N, C-alpha and C positions, 0 to 999 in steps of 0.2 A: 319107425314111422317114415312113410314115403315123403319125399320133398314135393310140395304142392305148388302148382303153377296156376295163376289167375290171369285170364284175359280181362283186363280192367279198363276203367275210364268210361264205361258205358252204363251209368254215369259215374263220375268221381265219388259222389256221396255214397252210393251203394258199394263201391269198391272198398271204401273205408269200413263199411259195415261188415263186409266179407272178411277183411283182414283181421279186424278186432274180434269178430264172431268166432273165427276159427281158433284164434289164440285163447279166447275165453272158454271155448269148448274143451280145448286141450287142458287148460288149467283145471276145469271141473272134473275131468276124467282121470288126469294123470298127476295132478298136483301143481302148485304154483311155481315150482322150480323147472317145469318142463315147457319149452317153447318150440312150436313147429317151425320147420324151415319152409318159407313161403317166398316165391318170386312172382312179381307182377309185371306183365307187359301192358302198359297203359296206352291204349289206342286213341286216335283222334275221333271223338264221338261225332263231331259234325260231319266227317266223311262217311261214317256209318249211317247216320240219319239221312244224308243225301242219297246214299245208295238205296236205302229202304224206301224213301219217298219216290225215287225214280224206278223202283223195282229192278235195279241193276244188281241182281243177285250174284252174278259172276264177280263183280267188284267186291261185294260184301264177302263172298266165299273166299276169294283170294286174300283179303285182309285178315280174316280169321285164321286161315291156314298158315299164313306168314307169322302171325302172332303165336300160334301154337308151336311152330318150329323154333321161334325165339325162346319160348319157355323150355322146350326140350334142350336146346343148346345151353341154357342156363342151369341145367341139371334137374329140371322138374321130371317127376316120375308119373304123376297124374295131373290132370288139369280140369279147369272149369271155366265156362264163359259166364261172366257175372252180369247177365242180362237175359230177359225173356225174349225180346223181339228178334235177337240174332239167331234164335233157334228156328226161325223161318227157313233157314237154309241147311238145317241139320242133316236132313236126308240127302242133300246134294253133296255134302262134304264129309260125312262120317267115315266113308271108306278111305279118305285121304288123311285122317288124323295120324300124326306121327307118334302119339302116345295116347294112353287111355284118357278120354274126356267124359266127364260126368254130366248127364243131361238134367237140367232143371225141370224139364217137362216130365221125364220119366220119374224123377224123384217125387214130384208133386202128385202125379197120378197114383203112384204106389202108396203115398200117405193118405190120399182120399180113400182108396180101397181099404187100407188098414183101419181107418176111422169109420167106415161104413156109410159115407154120405152118398146120396143118390141124385139130388138136384142142385147143381153147383153154379152159382153166379160167378162170372168171370169179369174182372176189371183189369184194364191194362191200357197200353198205348193203342192208337188206331192201327199201327202196324200189326200188333199182336192180335187184336180183336177181329180185324178184317181178314187176316190171313187164315183163320179157322184152325190153327194147329192145336190149340187146346180143345176146341170143340170136337175135332176129329179124334184126338187122343182119348177123350172121355167117351165118345161114342163107341170106340173100339172095345172098351171094357164094359159096355152096357149102361153107361151113366149119361145123365142129361146135363148138357151145358146150357146155361142161360146167358145169352149175349145181349148186351144193351142195343137199342136201336141206333141207327146211324147218327141221329141228332145227339143222342146222349154219349155216343162214342166220341164225337167231336168235343163235347163239353169236358169229358174226362181227359181227353188229350190236352185241352187248353189248361186244365188244372195241374197236369204233370209238367208240361213245358211252358216256360223255361225254369220256373222257380223250383218246383219239387225236384226236377232232374238235377238241379245244382245244390240240393240239400236245404232249400229255403222253404219252410212251412208257413204258409199264410193262413191264419186262423179262419178267415172267411172261406177260403178255398177248401180247407179241411172239412168244414161244416157242410159245404156243398157236396163233397164226395160222400160223406156219411148219409146225408139226406137222399142222395141218388141211390145209394146202396139199399137203404131201407125201402125205397119205393119198389125196387125190383124184388126184394125179399118178400114184401107183402103181396105184390101183384102176381108173382110167379111161384110163390111158395118154395123159395130156395131154402135149402137146409145148411148151406155153407157159402163162403165167399173166398174165391181165389184172388189174392193180390198179385196179379200177373204182370206186375212191373216192379222191379226190385227197389224202386224209390217209394212205392205206395205205403210200405210199412212205416215210413217216416211220418205219415199223416194219419193212417188208420190203425188203431190199436184194438186188441182183443175185446176190450170193454166198450168199444164205440158202437158196435152194431149188435143186432139181436140174434145173430147166428155165429157159429164158430168161424174164425178166419183161417185161411191157409196162406201163411206168409211164405212165399216162394223163396225169399232170401234165406230165411232160417231153415227151411226144409232142405235147401241146397247145401247150406253149411253143414248140417247134420250128416248128409250123405257124403259130402267131401271128406269129412273127418272119418266116417266109417270106412271109406275106401282107403284113406291114408294109413289107417292102423291095421288094415286087413293083410294077413300074411299071404 
């Protein structure tokens, strides 16, 4: 099994989900006596958020490439960035990757195609939703992305930052997210929901909404494991 590297800290709570999720997947597939080798380069999330807010994509790109080099130096053979928003710069930096990096967006799109969904509601941070990278990726394969309006994007963002991003689930905020999702599911006839922020799965579970959810964290974990055991 290949040694796995994670660009973490964006945010800390979801990094823990990745770490434990990969170990649990390994246990399920290979037995409780097997533990994967994982190294984490935990970045300063506030610097990333500032770069995203200022659209300083050069600074964000440099930070991610530096982190990936750190992982390779630590022996990682494959890697993943444990966030959705950072994939805004994916096409700018993918040719500079020092090792194989597994895209959360590609993994999610492949899972949507596998399940046969057609009209996909996308939730995430304002950085993710306003960048259009999920919308464009879905359009490329002939699928429809339903993106909340600007006012609702701001509401979703306020429900993610700062509490959910730090692993704090406020019951009232959780209910607001569910109600907002149901509004779009009903009005736009969505057949599925992308949790396009790796912390959203802390608040929204499969039984909470009336359509299937696509938990990008878990989808990514599955793909990381698959690549790690691939010969």
